[in-house]
C-alpha positions as CSV (number, residue, x, y, z in Angstrom):
1,I,143.9,151.4,73.0
2,L,142.2,153.3,70.2
3,N,139.7,155.8,71.5
4,A,136.1,155.7,70.4
5,S,136.5,158.3,67.7
6,M,139.4,156.6,65.9
7,F,137.7,153.2,66.2
8,F,134.5,154.3,64.6
9,T,136.2,156.5,62.0
10,L,138.4,153.7,60.8
11,L,135.5,151.3,60.8
12,V,133.3,153.5,58.6
13,S,136.2,154.5,56.3
14,S,137.5,151.0,55.6
15,C,134.3,149.0,55.6
16,L,131.4,151.2,54.4
17,F,132.9,153.4,51.8
18,P,133.8,150.6,49.2
19,L,130.5,148.8,49.4
20,H,127.2,149.2,47.6
21,P,124.9,151.6,49.6
22,S,122.3,148.8,50.0
23,L,125.0,146.7,51.9
24,I,125.9,149.8,53.9
25,F,122.3,150.0,55.1
26,V,122.2,146.3,56.0
27,V,125.5,146.4,57.9
28,G,124.3,149.6,59.7
29,I,121.1,148.0,60.8
30,G,123.0,144.9,62.1
31,F,125.4,147.1,64.0
32,F,122.6,149.2,65.4
33,S,120.7,146.1,66.5
34,L,123.7,144.7,68.4
35,C,124.2,148.0,70.2
36,F,120.6,148.4,70.9
37,L,120.5,145.0,72.4
38,M,123.3,145.9,74.7
39,T,121.5,149.2,75.5
40,S,118.2,147.4,76.3
41,L,119.9,144.8,78.5
42,G,121.5,147.7,80.3
43,G,124.4,146.2,82.0
44,Q,126.5,143.3,82.9
45,F,125.0,139.8,82.4
46,S,125.2,137.2,85.1
47,A,124.3,133.6,84.6
48,K,121.1,132.6,86.2
49,R,120.2,129.1,87.6
50,L,117.9,127.4,85.1
51,G,114.7,129.0,86.0
52,D,111.6,130.7,84.9
53,S,112.4,130.8,81.2
54,P,115.2,129.4,79.0
55,F,115.6,132.8,77.5
56,T,115.5,134.9,80.7
57,I,118.8,136.2,82.0
58,R,119.1,138.3,85.2
59,T,120.9,141.6,84.8
60,E,122.8,143.7,87.2
61,V,123.2,147.3,86.0
62,L,126.8,148.3,85.6
63,G,127.9,151.6,87.0
64,G,124.6,152.8,88.3
65,V,123.1,156.0,87.1
66,E,126.2,157.1,85.3
67,S,126.3,154.0,83.2
68,R,122.7,154.3,82.3
69,G,123.3,157.9,81.2
70,V,126.2,156.8,78.9
71,L,124.0,154.1,77.4
72,R,121.3,156.7,76.7
73,K,123.9,158.8,74.9
74,I,124.9,155.7,72.8
75,S,121.2,155.3,71.9
76,D,121.0,159.0,70.8
77,M,124.2,158.7,68.8
78,L,122.9,155.5,67.0
79,E,119.7,157.3,66.0
80,V,121.9,160.0,64.3
81,I,124.0,157.3,62.6
82,L,120.8,155.5,61.4
83,K,119.5,158.7,59.8
84,R,122.7,159.3,58.0
85,M,123.0,155.6,56.8
86,D,119.4,155.8,55.5
87,T,120.4,158.8,53.5
88,L,123.6,157.1,52.3
89,S,121.7,154.0,51.1
90,K,119.8,156.1,48.6
91,L,122.9,157.5,46.9
92,D,124.8,156.0,43.9
93,N,128.5,155.1,44.3
94,T,129.3,157.7,41.7
95,S,127.8,160.4,43.8
96,T,130.2,163.2,44.6
97,T,128.5,163.8,48.0
98,D,129.5,160.4,49.4
99,A,132.7,161.7,50.9
100,R,130.8,164.7,52.4
101,R,128.2,162.3,53.9
102,L,130.9,160.1,55.4
103,D,132.7,163.2,56.8
104,E,129.4,164.2,58.5
105,L,129.1,160.7,59.9
106,S,132.7,160.8,61.2
107,S,132.1,164.2,62.6
108,A,129.0,163.0,64.5
109,I,131.0,160.2,65.9
110,N,133.9,162.4,66.9
111,R,131.5,164.7,68.8
112,F,130.7,161.7,71.1
113,Q,133.6,160.8,73.3
114,P,132.5,160.0,76.8
115,A,135.3,159.0,79.2
116,G,135.9,155.3,79.5
117,L,133.6,154.4,76.6
118,V,135.9,151.8,75.1
119,E,136.4,150.1,78.4
120,R,132.7,150.0,79.0
121,I,132.0,148.6,75.5
122,Q,134.7,146.0,76.1
123,A,133.1,145.0,79.4
124,I,129.7,144.8,77.7
125,A,131.1,142.7,74.9
126,Q,132.8,140.4,77.2
127,N,129.6,139.7,79.1
128,V,127.7,139.3,75.8
129,S,130.1,136.5,75.0
130,N,128.9,134.7,78.1
131,M,125.6,134.3,76.3
132,A,127.2,132.2,73.6
133,I,126.5,128.9,75.3
134,R,122.9,129.7,75.8
135,V,122.5,131.0,72.2
136,E,124.3,127.9,70.9
137,Q,121.8,125.6,72.7
138,I,119.0,127.4,71.1
139,L,120.6,127.3,67.6
140,Q,121.1,123.6,68.0
141,N,117.4,123.3,67.7
142,S,117.1,125.6,64.7
143,I,117.0,122.8,62.2
144,Y,114.3,121.1,64.2
145,N,112.3,124.4,64.3
146,F,112.8,125.1,60.6
147,T,110.0,122.8,59.6
148,L,107.7,124.7,62.0
149,F,108.7,128.1,60.4
150,S,108.2,126.5,56.9
151,A,104.7,125.4,58.0
152,V,103.8,128.9,59.0
153,R,105.3,130.3,55.7
154,D,103.4,127.7,53.6
155,G,100.1,128.3,55.3
156,T,100.0,125.0,57.2
157,S,99.9,126.9,60.6
158,S,96.2,126.7,60.3
159,Q,96.6,123.0,60.9
160,C,97.9,123.7,64.4
161,E,94.5,124.1,65.9
162,V,94.2,122.0,69.1
163,P,92.5,118.7,68.1
164,R,89.5,117.3,69.9
165,D,90.2,113.6,69.5
166,P,88.5,111.1,71.8
167,R,91.6,108.9,71.5
168,F,93.7,111.7,73.1
169,P,91.3,113.3,75.7
170,E,94.2,115.0,77.6
171,C,95.5,116.9,74.6
172,P,93.6,120.2,75.1
173,G,94.4,120.3,78.8
174,K,98.1,119.7,78.1
175,V,98.2,122.4,75.5
176,D,96.7,124.8,78.0
177,W,99.3,123.8,80.5
178,M,102.1,124.3,78.0
179,R,100.7,127.8,77.2
180,A,100.9,128.8,80.8
181,R,104.1,127.0,81.9
182,W,106.3,126.0,79.0
183,T,109.0,128.4,80.3
184,S,109.1,126.6,83.7
185,D,111.7,124.2,82.5
186,P,114.4,124.8,79.8
187,C,113.9,121.2,78.6
188,Y,110.9,122.3,76.6
189,A,113.0,124.8,74.6
190,F,115.6,122.1,74.2
191,Y,112.9,120.1,72.3
192,G,112.0,123.0,70.1
193,V,109.1,124.6,72.0
194,D,109.0,128.3,71.3
195,G,105.6,129.4,72.7
196,S,103.5,128.8,69.6
197,D,100.7,126.3,69.5
198,C,102.4,124.5,66.6
199,S,105.5,123.9,68.8
200,F,103.2,122.7,71.7
201,L,101.4,120.2,69.4
202,I,104.7,118.9,67.9
203,Y,106.1,118.4,71.4
204,L,103.0,116.8,72.8
205,S,102.7,114.4,69.8
206,E,106.3,113.5,69.1
207,V,108.2,113.9,72.4
208,E,105.3,113.1,74.7
209,W,102.2,111.2,73.7
210,F,99.2,113.2,74.7
211,C,98.2,114.6,71.3
212,P,97.7,112.9,67.9
213,P,100.5,113.0,65.3
214,L,100.3,116.0,62.9
215,A,99.5,115.0,59.4
216,W,101.7,117.7,57.8
217,R,104.8,116.6,59.8
218,N,107.5,114.7,57.8
219,N,108.8,112.7,60.8
220,S,112.0,114.7,60.9
221,S,111.7,115.3,64.6
222,P,114.6,114.4,67.0
223,P,114.5,110.9,68.4
224,T,112.8,110.4,71.7
225,Q,112.0,107.4,73.9
226,L,109.0,106.7,71.6
227,T,111.2,106.2,68.6
228,H,111.1,102.6,67.4
229,Q,114.6,101.1,67.6
230,T,115.7,98.2,65.5
231,K,116.3,95.5,68.1
232,A,119.9,94.6,68.4
233,P,120.7,91.0,68.0
234,K,120.8,89.1,71.3
235,R,124.2,88.5,72.8
236,Q,125.2,85.5,75.0
237,A,126.4,86.3,78.5
238,A,129.7,84.5,79.4
239,F,130.9,84.1,83.0
240,R,133.8,86.3,84.0
241,T,136.5,85.6,86.5
242,D,138.6,88.7,86.0
243,L,137.4,91.5,88.2
244,S,139.8,94.2,87.2
245,V,137.4,96.0,84.9
246,L,134.8,96.1,87.7
247,L,137.2,97.5,90.2
248,D,138.0,100.4,87.7
249,Q,134.3,101.0,87.2
250,V,133.6,101.3,91.0
251,G,135.8,104.4,91.1
252,T,137.6,106.2,93.9
253,G,137.4,109.2,96.1
254,K,135.3,107.9,99.0
255,E,136.1,105.5,101.8
256,S,132.8,103.7,101.1
257,L,134.1,102.9,97.6
258,S,137.5,101.8,99.0
259,F,135.7,99.5,101.4
260,M,133.6,97.9,98.6
261,K,136.7,97.4,96.4
262,R,138.6,95.7,99.2
263,R,135.7,93.4,99.7
264,I,135.6,92.6,96.0
265,R,139.3,91.8,95.9
266,R,139.1,89.7,99.0
267,L,136.4,87.4,97.7
268,A,137.6,87.4,94.0
269,Q,138.8,83.7,94.1
270,Q,135.5,82.6,95.7
271,W,133.5,84.3,93.0
272,A,135.6,82.7,90.3
273,T,135.1,79.2,91.8
274,A,131.4,79.8,92.1
275,A,131.2,80.9,88.5
276,N,132.8,77.7,87.3
277,R,130.4,75.6,89.4
278,L,127.3,77.4,88.2
279,D,128.5,77.2,84.6
280,S,128.7,73.5,84.9
281,K,125.3,73.2,86.6
282,L,123.6,75.2,83.8
283,E,125.4,73.0,81.3
284,Q,126.5,76.1,79.3
285,R,122.9,76.9,78.3
286,W,122.2,80.2,76.5
287,R,121.9,83.2,78.8
288,D,120.9,86.6,77.4
289,Q,123.4,89.3,78.1
290,K,121.6,92.3,79.5
291,K,122.5,96.0,79.5
292,I,122.4,97.0,83.2
293,L,122.7,100.3,85.0
294,V,123.5,100.2,88.7
295,H,122.9,103.6,90.4
296,V,123.9,103.6,94.1
297,G,121.7,106.4,95.2
298,F,122.5,106.4,98.9
299,L,126.2,107.1,98.2
300,T,125.6,110.1,96.0
301,E,126.4,113.6,97.3
302,E,122.9,114.7,96.3
303,S,121.4,112.2,98.9
304,G,123.7,113.5,101.6
305,D,125.9,110.3,101.8
306,V,126.1,109.9,105.6
307,F,127.6,106.5,105.2
308,S,131.0,107.2,103.7
309,P,132.4,109.4,106.5
310,K,131.5,106.7,109.1
311,V,133.1,103.7,107.4
312,L,136.3,104.0,109.6
313,K,134.3,105.1,112.6
314,G,132.1,102.1,113.3
315,G,129.3,103.1,111.1
316,P,126.9,100.6,109.4
317,L,128.5,98.6,106.5
318,G,125.6,96.3,105.6
319,E,124.4,98.3,102.6
320,M,127.9,98.6,101.2
321,V,128.5,94.9,101.7
322,Q,125.3,94.1,99.7
323,W,126.0,96.6,96.9
324,A,129.6,95.3,96.5
325,D,128.2,91.8,96.1
326,I,125.5,92.8,93.7
327,L,128.0,94.6,91.5
328,T,130.3,91.5,91.5
329,A,127.5,89.1,90.8
330,L,126.2,91.1,87.8
331,H,129.8,91.4,86.5
332,V,130.7,87.7,87.0
333,L,127.4,86.6,85.3
334,G,128.7,88.4,82.2
335,H,126.3,91.3,81.8
336,N,127.1,94.7,80.2
337,L,127.4,96.9,83.3
338,K,127.4,100.6,83.9
339,I,127.9,102.1,87.4
340,S,126.6,105.5,88.6
341,M,127.6,107.0,91.9
342,S,126.4,110.6,91.2
343,V,123.3,112.3,89.7
344,K,125.5,113.7,86.9
345,E,126.6,110.2,85.9
346,L,122.9,109.0,86.1
347,Q,121.8,111.8,83.7
348,G,124.6,111.0,81.3
349,F,123.8,107.3,81.2
350,L,120.1,107.8,80.8
351,G,120.2,110.6,78.3
352,V,118.4,113.2,80.4
353,P,117.7,116.5,78.5
354,P,119.0,119.8,80.1
355,G,116.6,121.3,82.5
356,R,114.6,120.4,85.6
357,G,113.4,116.9,84.7
358,S,110.0,117.7,83.3
359,C,110.6,116.2,79.9
360,P,111.2,112.6,78.8
361,L,114.6,111.2,77.9
362,T,116.2,112.2,74.7
363,G,116.0,108.6,73.3
364,P,114.9,105.1,74.1
365,L,116.0,103.7,77.5
366,P,119.5,102.3,76.8
367,F,119.2,99.6,79.5
368,D,117.3,96.4,80.1
369,L,117.5,96.6,83.9
370,I,118.3,99.4,86.4
371,Y,119.3,98.5,89.9
372,T,119.0,101.3,92.4
373,D,117.7,102.1,95.9
374,Y,115.0,104.4,97.3
375,H,117.3,107.4,97.1
376,G,118.2,106.6,93.5
377,L,114.5,106.0,92.6
378,Q,113.7,109.5,93.9
379,Q,116.6,111.0,91.8
380,M,115.3,109.1,88.8
381,K,111.8,110.5,89.3
382,Q,113.3,114.0,89.5
383,H,115.3,113.8,86.3
384,M,113.5,111.3,84.0
385,G,110.1,113.0,83.9
386,L,107.4,111.0,82.2
387,S,110.0,108.4,81.1
388,L,110.0,106.9,84.6
389,K,106.4,105.8,84.3
390,K,107.1,104.3,80.8
391,H,110.2,102.4,82.1
392,K,109.1,101.3,85.6
393,C,109.2,97.6,84.8
394,H,113.0,97.8,84.1
395,I,113.7,99.0,87.7
396,R,114.8,96.9,90.6
397,V,114.9,98.6,94.0
398,I,117.4,97.3,96.6
399,D,115.4,97.6,99.8
400,T,116.9,96.3,103.1
401,F,113.7,95.9,105.1
402,G,111.2,95.3,102.4
403,T,108.1,97.0,101.0
404,E,104.6,95.4,101.4
405,P,101.9,95.8,98.7
406,A,99.6,97.9,101.0
407,Y,102.4,100.5,101.3
408,N,103.5,100.3,97.6
409,H,100.0,101.1,96.1
410,E,99.9,104.9,96.3
411,E,96.1,105.4,96.2
412,Y,95.4,102.6,98.6
413,A,98.1,103.6,101.0
414,T,96.8,107.1,101.1
415,L,93.2,106.1,101.7
416,H,93.9,103.4,104.3
417,G,96.7,104.9,106.4
418,Y,99.7,103.1,104.9
419,R,101.3,106.1,103.3
420,T,104.9,106.7,104.5
421,N,107.9,108.6,103.3
422,W,109.0,105.5,101.4
423,G,106.9,103.1,99.3
424,Y,103.9,104.4,97.2
425,W,105.8,103.8,93.9
426,N,103.1,101.5,92.4
427,L,105.8,98.9,91.3
428,N,105.2,95.2,91.2
429,A,106.2,94.0,94.7
430,R,108.7,91.6,93.1
431,Q,110.8,94.7,92.0
432,Y,111.8,95.4,95.6
433,M,114.8,93.2,96.5
434,T,115.7,92.6,100.1
435,M,118.8,91.7,102.1
436,F,117.0,88.7,103.8
437,P,114.0,86.6,102.7
438,H,111.7,88.1,105.3
439,T,109.1,89.6,102.9
440,P,107.9,86.9,100.3
441,D,106.0,89.6,98.4
442,N,109.4,91.0,97.4
443,S,112.4,89.3,95.8
444,F,115.3,88.2,98.0
445,M,118.6,89.6,96.7
446,G,120.9,88.9,99.7
447,F,124.7,89.1,99.9
448,V,127.5,86.7,100.5
449,S,129.6,85.6,103.4
450,E,133.1,84.1,103.0
451,E,133.0,80.4,102.6
452,L,135.7,78.3,104.4
453,N,137.4,75.2,102.9
454,E,137.7,72.0,104.9
455,T,141.2,72.8,106.1
456,E,140.1,76.1,107.5
457,K,137.1,74.5,109.2
458,R,139.3,71.9,110.9
459,S,141.8,74.6,112.0
460,I,138.9,76.7,113.5
461,Q,137.6,73.7,115.5
462,Q,141.0,73.0,116.9
463,N,141.7,76.5,118.0
464,K,138.4,77.6,119.5
465,V,138.6,79.2,122.9
466,N,135.6,77.8,124.8
467,N,135.2,80.7,127.2
468,M,135.7,83.6,124.7
469,A,132.8,85.9,123.6
470,V,132.8,88.8,121.1
471,V,130.1,91.5,121.4
472,Y,128.2,92.6,118.3
473,G,128.4,96.4,118.7
474,K,130.9,98.7,117.1
475,E,129.5,102.0,118.4
476,A,129.8,103.1,122.0
477,S,126.1,104.1,122.0
478,M,125.1,100.5,121.6
479,W,126.5,99.7,125.0
480,K,124.2,102.1,126.9
481,Q,120.9,101.5,128.7
482,G,120.4,98.2,130.5
483,K,123.3,96.1,129.2
484,E,125.1,95.8,132.6
485,G,123.0,93.0,134.0
486,F,123.4,90.3,131.4
487,L,127.0,91.4,130.6
488,Q,127.9,90.7,134.3
489,I,126.4,87.2,134.0
490,L,128.3,86.6,130.7
491,H,131.5,87.8,132.4
492,Q,131.1,85.1,135.1
493,Y,131.6,82.4,132.5
494,M,133.5,84.0,129.6
495,E,136.2,86.5,128.7
496,V,134.3,89.3,126.9
497,H,135.9,91.1,123.9
498,G,134.6,94.2,122.1
499,T,135.4,95.9,118.8
500,V,134.2,99.4,119.8
501,Y,135.5,102.4,117.8
502,Y,137.4,105.1,119.6
503,E,139.9,107.8,118.7
504,T,142.0,108.5,121.8
505,Q,140.3,107.4,124.9
506,R,138.5,104.2,125.8
507,P,134.7,104.7,125.5
508,P,133.3,105.0,129.1
509,E,130.2,103.1,128.1
510,V,132.2,99.9,127.7
511,P,132.7,98.0,131.1
512,A,136.2,97.7,132.4
513,F,136.2,93.9,132.2
514,V,135.7,94.0,128.4
515,K,138.8,93.7,126.3
516,N,138.2,96.3,123.6
517,H,140.2,95.8,120.4
518,G,138.9,99.0,118.8
519,L,137.5,99.0,115.3
520,L,139.2,96.1,113.4
521,P,139.9,95.6,109.7
522,Q,137.8,92.8,108.2
523,H,140.6,90.2,108.2
524,E,141.5,90.9,111.8
525,L,137.9,90.7,112.8
526,Q,137.6,87.4,111.1
527,Q,140.6,86.0,113.0
528,L,139.0,87.1,116.2
529,L,135.7,85.4,115.3
530,R,137.6,82.2,114.5
531,K,138.9,82.0,118.0
532,A,135.7,83.0,119.8
533,K,133.0,80.6,120.9
534,L,130.2,83.1,121.2
535,F,129.0,86.1,119.2
536,I,126.4,88.0,121.3
537,G,124.0,90.7,120.0
538,F,122.6,93.6,121.9
539,G,119.3,93.8,120.0
540,F,120.6,96.3,117.5
541,P,121.5,96.7,114.6
542,Y,118.7,94.7,113.1
543,E,119.3,92.0,110.4
544,G,122.9,92.8,109.6
545,P,125.5,90.6,107.8
546,A,127.8,90.2,110.9
547,P,125.9,87.3,112.6
548,L,126.1,85.2,109.4
549,E,129.8,85.9,109.2
550,A,130.3,84.8,112.8
551,I,128.3,81.6,112.3
552,A,130.3,80.9,109.2
553,N,133.5,81.2,111.4
554,G,132.2,78.7,113.9
555,C,130.6,81.0,116.5
556,I,127.3,80.5,118.2
557,F,125.1,83.6,117.9
558,L,123.1,84.6,121.0
559,Q,120.4,87.2,120.5
560,P,117.6,88.8,122.4
561,K,113.9,87.8,121.9
562,F,111.6,90.8,121.7
563,H,108.4,90.9,123.8
564,P,106.3,92.2,122.1
565,P,107.8,92.0,118.6
566,H,109.2,95.3,117.2
567,S,107.3,96.9,114.4
568,S,106.3,100.3,113.0
569,L,103.5,100.4,115.5
570,N,105.7,100.3,118.6
571,H,109.3,101.1,117.7
572,E,110.9,104.3,116.4
573,F,113.4,102.5,114.1
574,F,110.7,100.9,112.0
575,R,108.3,103.9,112.1
576,G,107.9,105.2,108.6
577,K,109.2,102.1,106.9
578,P,106.8,100.6,104.3
579,T,106.2,97.4,106.2
580,S,104.0,96.1,109.0
581,R,106.4,93.2,109.6
582,E,106.8,92.2,113.2
583,V,110.4,91.5,114.2
584,S,110.6,88.9,116.9
585,S,114.4,89.1,117.5
586,Q,117.4,91.0,116.4
587,H,118.0,88.6,113.5
588,P,114.8,86.8,112.5
589,Y,116.5,85.0,109.6
590,A,119.1,83.4,111.9
591,E,116.3,82.5,114.3
592,Q,114.0,80.9,111.7
593,Y,116.2,79.6,109.0
594,I,119.3,78.5,110.9
595,G,118.2,78.1,114.6
596,K,119.9,75.8,117.1
597,P,122.6,74.8,117.8
598,H,124.1,77.8,115.8
599,V,121.6,80.4,117.0
600,M,120.0,80.8,120.4
601,T,117.3,83.4,121.0
602,V,116.4,84.1,124.7
603,D,114.8,86.8,126.9
604,Y,117.7,88.9,128.1
605,N,115.5,90.4,130.8
606,N,115.1,86.9,132.4
607,S,118.5,86.4,134.1
608,L,117.9,82.7,134.8
609,E,117.1,82.0,131.1
610,F,120.1,84.0,130.0
611,D,122.4,82.2,132.5
612,S,121.1,78.8,131.4
613,A,121.7,79.8,127.7
614,I,125.4,80.7,128.4
615,R,126.0,77.3,130.2
616,E,124.4,75.5,127.3
617,I,126.5,77.3,124.8
618,M,129.7,76.4,126.6
619,R,128.7,72.7,126.5
620,T,127.7,72.8,122.8
621,K,130.2,72.1,120.0
622,V,129.3,73.4,116.5
623,E,131.0,73.4,113.1
624,P,131.2,76.5,110.9
625,Y,128.0,76.8,109.0
626,L,126.9,79.0,106.0
627,P,123.5,78.6,104.3
628,Y,124.0,77.9,100.6
629,E,122.0,81.0,99.6
630,Y,124.6,83.2,101.2
631,T,127.5,81.6,99.3
632,C,128.9,83.2,96.1
633,E,127.4,80.3,94.1
634,G,124.0,80.7,95.8
635,M,123.8,84.4,95.0
636,L,125.0,83.9,91.4
637,E,122.3,81.2,91.0
638,R,119.6,83.4,92.4
639,V,120.5,86.6,90.5
640,H,120.9,84.6,87.2
641,A,117.3,83.2,87.7
642,Y,115.9,86.7,88.3
643,I,117.6,88.2,85.3
644,Q,116.6,85.4,82.9
645,H,113.1,84.8,84.1
646,Q,111.7,87.9,85.8
647,V,111.2,89.4,82.4
648,S,107.8,91.1,82.5
649,L,106.8,91.9,86.1
650,H,103.9,94.1,84.8
651,G,102.6,91.6,82.3
652,T,99.4,89.6,82.7
653,A,98.8,86.0,81.9
654,G,97.2,85.2,78.6
655,G,95.9,82.2,76.7
656,N,92.7,80.2,76.5
657,R,90.4,79.7,79.4
658,I,90.9,76.3,81.0
659,T,87.9,74.1,81.8
660,G,87.7,71.4,84.5
661,P,89.3,71.2,87.9
662,L,92.7,72.9,87.9
663,F,93.8,71.8,91.4
664,V,93.7,68.4,93.2
665,P,94.4,67.6,96.9
666,L,98.0,66.9,97.8
667,P,98.3,63.5,99.4
668,N,98.6,63.6,103.2
669,S,98.1,67.4,103.2
670,T,95.4,70.0,103.3
671,A,97.1,71.8,100.3
672,L,96.0,71.7,96.7
673,V,98.4,71.3,93.8
674,W,98.1,71.9,90.0
675,A,96.3,69.0,88.3
676,S,98.8,66.8,86.4
677,N,96.4,66.2,83.5
678,V,96.0,70.0,82.9
679,T,98.5,71.8,80.8
680,A,99.9,74.6,82.8
681,P,100.3,78.1,81.2
682,V,103.8,79.3,80.8
683,A,104.8,81.0,84.1
684,W,107.7,81.6,86.3
685,P,107.9,80.2,88.9
686,P,106.2,77.3,87.1
687,L,102.6,76.4,88.2
688,S,103.8,72.9,89.0
689,S,105.4,74.4,92.1
690,L,102.2,76.0,93.3
691,R,100.5,74.8,96.5
692,L,97.1,76.3,97.7
693,L,96.4,76.6,101.4
694,V,93.8,78.3,103.5
695,S,95.1,80.2,106.5
696,Q,93.5,80.5,110.0
697,E,91.8,83.7,111.1
698,S,94.4,86.5,111.8
699,Q,97.1,84.4,110.0
700,S,99.0,85.9,107.1
701,C,99.9,83.8,104.1
702,V,103.5,84.2,105.1
703,E,102.8,82.2,108.3
704,A,100.4,79.8,106.7
705,C,102.8,78.7,104.0
706,Q,105.8,78.6,106.3
707,S,104.0,76.4,108.8
708,A,103.5,73.8,106.0
709,G,107.1,73.9,104.8
710,F,106.4,76.2,101.8
711,I,106.9,79.9,101.0
712,C,104.2,82.3,99.9
713,D,104.3,83.2,96.2
714,L,101.1,84.9,95.1
715,K,100.0,84.7,91.5
716,R,97.9,87.3,89.8
717,P,94.7,86.1,88.1
718,T,93.2,88.4,85.5
719,D,89.7,89.4,84.4
720,V,88.2,88.7,87.9
721,V,84.5,89.5,88.2
722,D,82.8,90.8,91.4
723,S,86.1,91.5,93.0
724,E,87.3,94.2,95.5
725,I,90.3,96.3,96.2
726,N,91.7,95.1,99.5
727,H,95.2,93.8,100.4
728,I,93.6,91.0,102.5
729,L,92.0,89.4,99.5
730,P,91.6,86.8,98.1
731,A,90.1,85.5,101.4
732,F,87.0,83.9,103.0
733,S,84.9,85.8,105.4
734,V,83.9,83.4,108.2
735,M,81.1,85.6,109.5
736,R,79.5,86.4,106.1
737,R,80.4,83.0,104.7
738,E,81.5,84.4,101.4
739,C,84.7,84.8,99.3
740,G,86.3,88.0,98.3
741,L,88.5,88.2,95.3
742,Q,91.3,90.7,94.5
743,R,90.7,93.3,91.7
744,D,94.0,95.2,91.7
745,P,97.1,93.1,90.9
746,L,99.4,95.4,92.8
747,L,97.6,94.6,96.1
748,F,98.1,90.8,96.1
749,S,99.9,90.5,99.4
750,C,101.4,87.6,101.3
751,A,101.7,89.9,104.4
752,G,98.0,90.9,104.8
753,H,96.0,89.4,107.6
754,S,92.7,90.1,109.4
755,P,90.8,88.4,112.3
756,K,87.7,88.5,110.0
757,Y,89.2,86.5,107.2
758,R,90.8,83.2,106.3
759,R,93.3,83.9,103.5
760,L,93.5,81.9,100.3
761,C,97.3,81.4,100.1
762,P,99.2,80.4,97.0
763,C,102.4,78.8,98.3
764,R,105.2,77.1,96.4
765,D,107.9,74.6,97.1
766,L,111.6,75.7,97.5
767,R,115.1,74.5,96.6
768,Q,117.2,73.1,99.5
769,G,119.2,76.0,100.9
770,Q,117.7,78.5,98.3
771,V,114.5,80.1,99.6
772,A,114.1,82.4,96.6
773,L,113.8,79.6,94.0
774,C,111.4,76.7,93.6
775,R,112.7,73.2,92.8
776,D,112.1,73.7,89.1
777,C,113.0,77.4,88.9
778,L,116.5,77.1,87.7
């Protein structure tokens, strides 16, 4: 390695001597600036987490006091070099003193040879190279900033005064905020903000929308979500039966993903058959192909992903069952699908700028719809910045237990005690999509159970073991606390089987008379259910897919009745969930929509009632049964209708005001229907399916509509005068004898009820076996 003296002597001799003195001065200044930068930084650079400023880098001094002394000597030496270069720059090339001046410069350099200087310079240079990526990011915006510098040069910087425009009242406050905090997130620098008022106004008018456009700008700014895109021509969605592309998209590396892929493969033929049936039913009508992002937030590492490690240990599988079926339905329906299982993938798909998520996306939203869950919604809020508010209507939230309007409305929830850790997103209640149709304010997404053919059904009926029961409980903890009494009664009549997970030893919580098979793969569990007569629940887990699978395999499902019903007011499991729904049994859907003879709900604490139920079950013969809405065809039908018709969930009805009576009495009923001689505005579900009822005091519209054979489906009137903000309204006050109308569309609620009011309930009819859709909805 050359020592410092040789290095600098050769540099000066070979580079400076042949050049014009003015160039010598420029090169010298550049070299001095680089060295002075290293001197000022004073040591080894180390990358810092994106933090206080996009230009701030934390330093750690190299070599302590000794290193700082060396750097001071470098600074002193450079001052000497600068003086000599200044002198050289004034000389002609023909000057006979050039060689003497260069000798003096070389001599000055030779006098400075601290030990290890080259190694130290090399270390500094190596660490300076680590700045390249950060510098490159800044340089990428140099073209964008050039117009700003040109504006200053041309005198247009005077046009960067903060405007006082009544159309943009927030502009001055936003500029003040940027002045104080623009370094809080590197994304601002990414968009060209450099600390000047001009850059603030450009950003706030072209990237965000708080300030008016600047007249002197030539619209050369980078594209953002506000850029008007030419609409791509619509493409027709075609049904798909090949699932290989979907399986590749799901990915690998987690047991949860492996479980989902096994399920997709197992049901592939049923999905294909269902696609052909629905295609025929729709008579090959045009269906828009949508660009859809599916972000499974609860399986991301950033959310903790507590589910994947428990897949093979008896953990809950219901969410993975539903997500696997959602992915398959969207793929089979022919939509353009992207799947995200990490925050990094989410950022890439959305076009999130580098930083902490304070800025909007780098371009227009590239998707028509985004399916996610509450974890994913929180991640989108963190990384999408203001874009989330702009694009809320595109989001669909998969929400197992439902979100009621009173919990969804952030301000109302905070003021009236409905605020929880979930909810408060101010979405249209229809954007929440549930596993079962228990919350009519939301949309029912569901899942599928395996459908048997006629041959399989006959085989099951021939091979049923009349005195065989299977317990619904894969975890040993579910067998604790008060199960012994009714299990002993059951054991008197039936052979009891369990599928409780264990590693080496039989779980002590499981009674000795129970034949425990351990945790079974899905196909082995299905074979067990096809032999058993009874599938018995312990009261937990709530509303899972297993009871429907058991009923589909010819079992009778026995479940406990809850006195009083479980809710967020009296049960820890529901506390904090954004719903006041009261759960009357372990599986309310099975109790209400299926019922006897396939489902029996009894009080387990009443031994006589339980004993009687077991004897009745042994006398009863049932066939395998699966509701249509939980078949592959039923789910495809439902999801198709949502995608094609739930277009603008934040829109409002328009058109001319209609005069005359809009509703007339329904024959042999207390309900009102849309008048046949009045042209109904375009709506989905169509107004022809609407039925108006008045509830009793303390009765919700969910109960009122259900008691009449309908389902609650609230519409949103607009321009209502003399209205209030209350999730009970519209309703009639019996004591005050006056009506109250709803002012806020987000608070129209099927679930609200009060002893002081009789609710005005918009109900609708429903398709046979498809609660989510009205008769004319498809």
